N, C-alpha and C positions, 0 to 999 in steps of 0.2 A: 372562673371556677364553677359557677352555676351552670354554664353551658356544658362543661366537661361532665359534671355530675348527671345532667339530663341525658347526654349522649350515652353514658354508661348505663343509666337506668333503663333506657329503651333498647339497649344492646344494638347500637348502630355503628359498628366499627368501620363499615364501608364508607361512612362520611369522611373519615380521616384521609382516605386515599382518593377521594373524588377529584381533587386538583390534578392529580396525576392523569386520571382518565380524561379530564377536560383538555389538558395539554396534549395528550396522546391523540385524541380524536381531532383536535383542531390543527395540529402541526405535523402529524404523521399519517394517521389512517385516512383522513379526508383528502390530503394532497395525493396520496398513493392511488386511491380510488379515482380521483379526478384525472390523474395522469393516465391511467388505464383507459378511461373514457376518451380523453383527448387524443390518444394514440390512434383511434379509429375515425378521427375527424380531420378536416382541413381548417386550420384556425390561425389567424395572425395576431390574436390578442385584442383586436378592436371589434371586428364583426362577430356575429354569432357563429359558433362552430358548425361546420357543415359535414354531415356524416358521409364518409367515403369507404367505410368498411375496411378491407385488408389492403387497400391501395398503398398506404404508407409502408407496410411491410413488404409488399411486392417491389416497391421502389427501392427499399433499403437493400434487398438482396441482389439488385441489379446496379447498385451504386458503387463505383470503384473507390470512392472516398470512405465508405463504410468498410469495404474489404481491407483497404490499406490501414485504416485506424484500428481495426480488429486485430490484424496480424502484428502491427506495431505493439499493441497492448499485450498480446500474448508473449512477444519477445521480452518486453519490460517485466512481465510477470515471472517468467521462467528464470531469467537472469537475476532478478532482484531477490527472489526466494532463496536461491542457492547462495548468492554472494552475501546477502545480509546475514543469513543464519550462520554461515561458515565464519565470516569475519567477526561477527558479534560474539560467537562462541569462543573464538581464539582470544579476543580481547578480554572477555569475562574470565576465562581461565588464567590469563596473564595477571589480571588484577588480583585474583584470589591467591596467586602463587606467593609464598612467603619469601621467595628470592627476588621479587621485583623491587628495584630501587626507584626512588622518586615517585612513590605511589600516588601522592596527591596531585602532582603535576601531570602524571599520566592519566589519572581519572578526569582531570579538568580538560585536557586536550581531547580525550576520547568523547566527552559529553558536549563539547563546545558546538559542533554542527547542529545539534538539536535546538539550541536556543537562537539560532540565526534565522532570520526571515527567509522563506523560500524564494520570494521574488528577488530580494537583494542578492542572495547567493546565485540565483539564475543570471543576474546581470554580471556578477563576478566571473562565473563560468563562461559567459559569453566573451568576456575580455581574455580569459585564459586560453580559450580555444579559437581566438581570432586567427584567421589564416595568415595575415601579414605581421601583426604586432603581438600575437599571443605568446604567452610563456611556454605553452606546450610545444608549439612548433619551433620556438627558439631552442628548446632542449633537444628536440629531434635533429635539428640542423647541427647543433654542437656535437651530437653523437655520430654525425656522418650521414644522417637520413635526409629525407626530403620533406618539404612542407605539405601538410594535408589540409584540404578544404573541409574542415570538420562540419561547419554549419551551412555551407553552400553546396554540399555534395549529398545526394540522396543515399549514397553508399555508406557514409560515415555519420550522418546526422543523428542517428539514434544513440550513438555512443556517449556523447556529452550528456544527453538527457538521462540515460540509465545510470551513469556515473554520479550525477548530481542526486538522483533519487536514492541510490544506495548509500552515498556518503551522508545524506541527511537522516536516513532511517537507522543506521547502525547504532548510534548512541542509545536510543530508546530501547531497542531490543537487547542491547548489551546489559542494560539495567535489569531487564526481565530475566535474562538467562543468569546473570550474576546472583539475583535473589534466589533462583533455584539452586545454584551451586552452594549457597550458604546453608541450605536446608539438607544437604547431603552430609551425613555423619562421617567424621574422620575415621571411625572404626572400620568402615569398609576398606579404606585405603591402607590402614594399618594391618588389617588381616591379609590384604593382597600383598603387602610388602613382606610379611612373614612367609607367604607362599612363594616368594621369589618373583613376583610380577614386576615388570619395568613400567616406566611412565606411560608409554603408548598402550600397553595392555590395560593399565588402570583406566585410561581415558576411554577406550573402546568397550571395556567390559563392565565398568562401573559408572563413569560419568554420563556417557551417552544413554544407556538404558534408563537411568534414574531421571534423566531430563526429557524423556520422550513426550510427556504431557505438555511441558513448557515449549518444547520445540514445535509440537503440533499447533499449539496456540499461536506461536510466532508465525508459522507458515500460513495459517488461516488469516491472521491479521495483515500480513504483508500482501497476501492475495487480494484482500479487499482494498487495501491502500493503492496497489498498483492499478487496479481496474478503475479507481477513482482519480488517477493521476491527472493533474491539470496544470498546476503552476510551472512545473519543470518543462513540459512540452510546449507550453505557451510562451515562456520567456526565451527558450532556446529553439524556437521554431525554425525548421529547415525549409528547403524548397518544396512547394506543393504539400503533399500529404506524407512526405518521407519520414517524419517522426511525430506525426499527429496522433494523439491518444484518442480513445473512444469517448472519453469524458469531454475532451476538448471539442470533438465533433458535435456532441450534444449542445455544448455552449454556443458554438458558432451558428448552428441551425436555429437555436432558440432565441438568442439575444442579439444576433447580428443580422440574420436574414429573416427573423421572425416567422420561421416555419415551425410553429409550436406543435402542430400535430405530428410532423415528422420527427421533431426532437423528442416528443413524448414516446413515440414508437421506439426510438433508439434507447430511451431510458428503460422502457419495458424489457427490451432485449438484454440490456445490461443487468437488470435485476434478475432475470431468468438465468443468465450466465453465472452470476455470483451464487445463486441458489444451487445450480447444478454442480459447480466446482466445490462448494461447501459440503454438499451431500456426498460427493465422491470422496473428498478428504476424510469426512467423518466415517464413511463406510470402511475405507482403508484402515483408519485408526482402530475401529472396532474389531476388524478382522485380525489385526496385529495383536490386539489384547487377547483375542480368543486363542490364538496360537500360543 
C-alpha cells in the first residue's frame, strides 16, 4: 500500500505499464529489428553474421521454391477466405434460427474441429486421403469414379491442405459471426416482414449489411492465418513444393538447412505482404463506408 501511495504521490502511472514495454521490447520489437538485420546477412547461427546486402532477396526472386510456396499460399488464402466466411455465416444463421432442432448437438458438432490438435487432424486427413486405403477414394470408387493420388500428385496435393485448414477454422469464425447476429435487433426483421420481404431479402438487405464490420474482421484474420499456415502443409506434404506454404519454406530454411539469413529475408517479405494486404483491405473497407 505504501508503494501504491508513493506512486500516486509522484504521479508516475507509466510505471504500471512498464512490464508491458519490457515484454514488448524483448519479445517483439528486438526480434523484428534483428530479423531485418539478419535478412541482409549470411548466417548459420554459429558463426558471426556476414553482410551480403541484397543477395538474399535476389536469390529469393530467382528461387523456384519461393515462387511455388508463394503461389500455393495465395491459393490457400483466396479459397480459405471465401469458404470459411460463407460456411461459417451459414452455420451461424442456422444456429440462430428458431426452427433448428437438436440445437445443442449441432453446436457441439460445429465447434468440435476447433478443439482438435492440428497435427493430429493432419494425420487423420492423411489417412482419409490415402490413395489406396483412404475413405475418400473408397467413396469415389463406390460412386463409380476412379482413385485420385491426393498426396502424391502435384495436381491435387493442395486440396487436402486447404480442406483441413478450412475445416479447422470454421468453428472459431462461426462463433464470431454468431455473436454479431445476436446483436442485430429483431425489430429490423419484423419491419421487413411487415413490408413483405422474404427470407433471402432479409438476409441480403439486413443481415449482411449489419455484419459488414465483423465479416471484414474475419477476412483480415483469416488472411493472417493463411499466410502463417504451417501445420497443415507440413503434415500433409506433397511431392516437392506442390503444396508447400510460405511459412513452411521459412521453417525449412531456418531450422533444417540453417540458412538463417535467407529465412529472415523470407520473413521480411512475408511481413511486407501482410502489411500490403491489410492496408488494401482497410482502404477498401473505408471506401465502402464512404459510399
